[in-house]
Every structure is written in C-alpha cells, then in structure tokens.
N, C-alpha and C positions, 0 to 999 in steps of 0.2 A: 504493500500500500504506500501511496505517496505520503511523505511527511507533511503534516499540516504546518504552514508557516506561522511564526509569531508575527502579529500585526503591530508594527511600531509606527507611531505618529511622531513626526519630526516638525517642531514648531519654534521659530524665533520669537522672542518677546522683547518689547521695550515699552514700558508704561501701557500695558494692555488691560488694566483693571476695568476699563469701561465695558468690556465684553468677555473677558477671560473666563469667568465662572461658567457662563453658558457654553462656551467652546469646550471646556474641559468636561463638563457634564455630558455633552453629546459625544465627544470623542471617547470618553470612558466606556461607552456602550459597545463600541466595535473594536477598540484598540486593546491589545494586551499590555503595551507599554506606551507611555507618552513622554518624550524627551523634549524639554524646553531648553533652548539656549538663550539665557537672559543677558541682555546687553545693558547692564547697569541701570535697571529700572529704579525710579525714585518714588513710585506710587505703591499700591497694594498688590502688585503683581505676584511677588514672592509669597506673600501671606496667603493669597488665594490658592496658589499652586500647592502650598503645604497641606491643604485640606483634602487633596485627592491622592489616594494610595497608589494609583498607577503612574503618578507623575514623578519623574526625576529631573533635576535641574542642573545644568552645567552653566558656567559663567564665562562670558566673553568680556574681558577687561581691556581689550585693545582700545587705544585712544582714538584710532582712526576708524572710519566706516569701511568695512570690507565684507561684502555679502558672501563672496566665495569662501573666504576663510571661516566665516560663521557657519555656513552650511557644511563645510568640511568637518568642523567640530561636531556637528550633529551626526554626520555619517560615521565618524570615528567612534563616537559613543554608542551608536546603534550596533556597530559591528562587534562590540564587546559582548553582546547577547548571543549565546550559542544557538546553533541550529538554523533552519531555513527561515528567511525573514522577508516579509512584505513591508516595504517602506512606503509610508504615505506622508507626503510633505504638504502641510497646510499652514496658512497663517492663522492668527487668532480670530480674524474676522471672516473666516471661511468654515464651512461644514461640508461633509459628505451628505448628499441627499439621503433622506431617511428610508427610501425604498431599497437601499443597499441590501437589507436583510431578506427581501423577498425576490431579489433579482438573480437570474441565472448568471449575470455578468460577475457577480461576487464569487460564484463557484469557479468561473473561468480564471479569475485573479488568483484564487487559492491554488489552482492546479497548474499554473503556468511554469515554464522553465525559467531557471535563473538567467538574468540578463534581459528579461522581458519588461518593458514599460507599458503603462496604460494611459492613453490619452483620454482626457475627460473634458467635456464642454462646460463652460462657466455659465452660471446664472447670476447676473448682476441685478440685485433687487433695487427697486425704487425705495425711498425712505419709509414709506408705509407698508412695504412688502406686498402691495396689491398688484404690482406689475414688475416686469423684468425686461432686460435686453441682453442679448448674447452676441456671439460671433460664430463664424463657421470653424474657428480653430479648435483643435483638440490639444489641451495642455497636458504634458506628461507630468503628473503629480504622484503617481504610484509606480512602484518598481519592485520586482522580485530580485532581491540583491544577489549578485554573483560573487560578492566578497572581495573583488579586486579592482573593478573599474573605478577610476577616480572622478571627481567632479571637474567641470570646466566652467569658464565664464570669467567675467571681470568683477570689479568691486561693486558695481551697481547693476541690479536686474540680472543677476547671475542665474544659471540653470539651477533648478531645485534638486535634481537627482543626477546620479552618474550617467555617463553616456550609455545608451542602451543598444543591445544587439538586435532587438526587434521591438515593434510597438503594436499594441492592440487598441483600436479605438472603441470606446464604450459609448453607447447611445442612450442607455436607460439610466444609469447612475450619472449624476451631475455633481459638480461642486458649487455650493451656494456661497455667494459673496455678499456680505452685509455691510461693507464699508460705507455705503451711502446713507446708512441710518444716521450717521453723524457727518453730514456734508461738510461742515466747517472743519472737522478733523482731516478729512480727505484733502480739502483745499490747502490746509496748512502743510500737509506732507508734500503736496505738489509744489508749493512755493519753495520748500527746502530742496526737492529734487532739482528744480531749475537752477538754483544757486550752486548746488553741489556740482552739477554738470559744468557750469561755467568755471568753477575753481579747479576741480580735480581733472576733468577731461578736456578743459579749455575749448569747449564747443562754442560756436557763435550763436547769436540770438535767434537766427533763422532756424537752425536745426533743432534748437531747444523748443522753440514755439511749435514746430511741426510735430514733435513728439508729445508735448505736454499741454498745449493750449486747449485741447478739446475738453480737458477736465474743468476748465473755468466756466463751462456751460452746464455744470451739473444741476443748477437750479432751473434749467430750461430743458430738461430731458425730453419732455413730450414733443417739443418742436424740433429736436435734433435727432432723435433715435426712434426706430420702430419698437414700440413697447407692446407686450402681450401679457395676459394673465398667467401666473405660474401653474404648473401641474400640482394639484393638492397632495399627491403622494410624495412629493419631495419633502414635505414637512410633517405629514400626518403622524409618522412613527414617533417623532419627537413630542408632538403635541399630546399624543395619547399617553405619554409617560409624564405628563404634567410639566413639560419644559416650556418656559415662556420665551418665545423667539422674538417678541415685539418690543421689549423694553431694553434700555441700555442706560449707562451712567453718563449723563451729559457733562462735558468738561467746559470750564470757562476759558481755559488757556491751554495751548499745546506746546510741547517741548520743542517741536520742529521750528516754531517761530522764534524761540529763544536761540536756537542754533543759527538762524539767519541773522539775528541781531549780532551775534558773535562774528559772523562773516563781515557785516557792515563795519564793525570796530576794527577788524583785522585788515580788511582790504579796501575799505571805503565804499561808499554807495555808488560812486561813478562807475565802477566795474559792472554793476548790475542794472544800469539804467535802461538797457534794451529789453529786459525781461518783463513779462506780464505778471509782476508781483506787487505793483504799486496801487492796485485797487484796495489793498489792505491798509488799515490805519496803524502803521508801525508805532506811532507815538503813544498809543494807548497802553502798550506793554513795555516801552523803553523807559529807562531811568534818566535818559537825557534826550535832547532834541535830535531827531534823525534828519540829517541833511539830505534833501532830495535834489540830486544834481542832474535830473533829466532836462534835456533841451526840448524845445518845441517840436523838433524833428523826431525825437525819441517818442514823444507822445503820439504823434501822427502814425509812426511805424507800428507802435503797440496797437493802436486802433486797427491798422491794416491787418496785423496778425490775427486779431480777434475776428474781424469781418471775414477774412479769407479762410478762417478755420471753420466757420459755419458751413455745415454740410460738406466739409472738405473741398471747398471751392479752390483751395491752393493746388489741387491736382489738375486744374484746367488753365488754359491760356485765357487772359494775360497774367494771371497770378503767378504761374510758373516762371514767366519772364521777369516779373518783379523780384521774385525770390532769387533768380539767377543773378540779377544785378546786385542785390543785397549780399549774396554770398561772395561775389567778386570783391565787394567792399569789405568782406569779413565782418559784417555788422553783427 
C-alpha cells in the first residue's frame, strides 16, 4: 500500500493577528503539521499561534526582506519531519476551499508521486464575501516533496515551492483569498511593494505602475473586474463547524506604512515621486512633516498611470507608445 503522506502547511507570518486565528482553525482541520515562519511580529501573532497544538514556529530574524530565504527556512523545517510529505504553502489570509474533504482531487494529491505539484485556481473575495474574481492561472501551492529539489526565485514574489517534475491542475479544490476584507491593509502593503521595488530592484516608475497600479482600484472592483457569486461548497464545510469567515480584526495603522516612512528618512521623498503612493496622507502617521517633492509633471504622469491602468488600457496604442517614451527617459 502507498504510504499516506503527512500534510504540512507552510505559512509566513508578520503581524497577522487580524486573521490568524481563523486561518489556523481551518488549517488544523486538514493539516497534520503547521509550520509558521514568523518575521519579527510585534502584535499577537505568536500568542495566537501558541494556542494551536499542530503549530510550530520558526523565527526569521534577518534585517532585510528576502522571501526566498524565508520560504527556504520553511522547507528546511518541513523536511525534518520523516516520511512522505505533502507540502501546502498558504499565506495567513488564504484557505483551502472546504470541499477538499469530499473531492476526488484530494485523493489524487495523496497518491501522487514525489516531485508532483498541484496547480490551484485562486478565488479573490470581495470585502463582503458575496462575490469573487479569479484568473485562468493555476498557482502551484501544493507539492509532494521529493526531498531534494531546492527553491528558486528572488527576494520578492518568490516561488512558494520547489521546482516540480510535473504538475496536476485541480479544478474542484480552490484556494480562497481574503485579503480584500481589509482593503486598507492591502493598499498599505502595495505602497510598500512599490517603494521596495524602487530601492532594492531599482525599477523605474513605469514598470512598477504596470505591475502594481491595478491594486489602487480595489475600491472600484465592480467597474474593473468581472465578478461572480462564489460556489457555496467552498465555505460550507467551515461554516458547518461553526467557523466565522466574515469577521476580522480591523487595524488603525499598518506596519508597511511605517517601513515606507523609514525609506523616506533614508532616501528622501524625491526618489519616490513617480510612484502612485501619494494619495495616502503620510503626515497622519509621521512624527515630522513629510516633504512632498513631486513636480507638476510627476502629478500628471501619476494620473496617466492611473487612467491607463483602467481596464488595462496600457496594453493598447497610444498608451504603449507613451510608456515606451517614459521608459526611454527611465522615468
């Protein structure tokens, strides 16, 4: 008989107390082990984690942000567990859809050969969970570990799992994404992403806008994206167990914005004047006046980025021509 794999959930954390208890409650239903790699949380993340017997915590105390290094720590810790292993890589604001327990795809995952990855489609919920949007992509977030293959990727948006020998696309099981329940939190993280890309990867404002500007329309989802009602079976199994999927702990301030203020102090605001981060009132959280060094031309170009991002207009002429000119200017 095939050895049944241990199911190991791998999750990075950084100040996730807004949603962590719900995540760990749901993950504890299907996972044999949950490994958290905590990145110096300053909220109640570790306190919440200590209440769940399946959870073990490792600590990433690196001063710099390196997603590949963090996920390598999770992989290394998981491989200390003996026997066959199914690795499932989820963030704290994500869940496996509750229909996993009645799906034949779950059996497929259990019986796969080592080195097999599983591509799962994402369900991005609107804030009230009444609708969702998705893409045609299958994200590899589960993997029958072969014990040898290393991770790949860069410091930001790295791969979650080792390189796979083969991939099976799942159509029934989904992974549910709840980040938009707190839109302000997601926007805060997006502002930090933009600044990080400017500093660490030295990207220009055009390339940053094309990757991140779409998130600045989160409050206008119905006009930007095709929305549809979710399949009830994706959440029914959790609701029947009395798990509340609708509430979360609202925060007044987000640590990513504090990180951005540190960038302003270290590099000056001029370096970030082309980024679409200035809709946020930085003075309300700063201990000193934030100098806005944007020129009138920067404001016009930022508006252009926003307008051309609507419905991905930038993929059409003449926006592509304007982008080409701005890229030549290394704007």
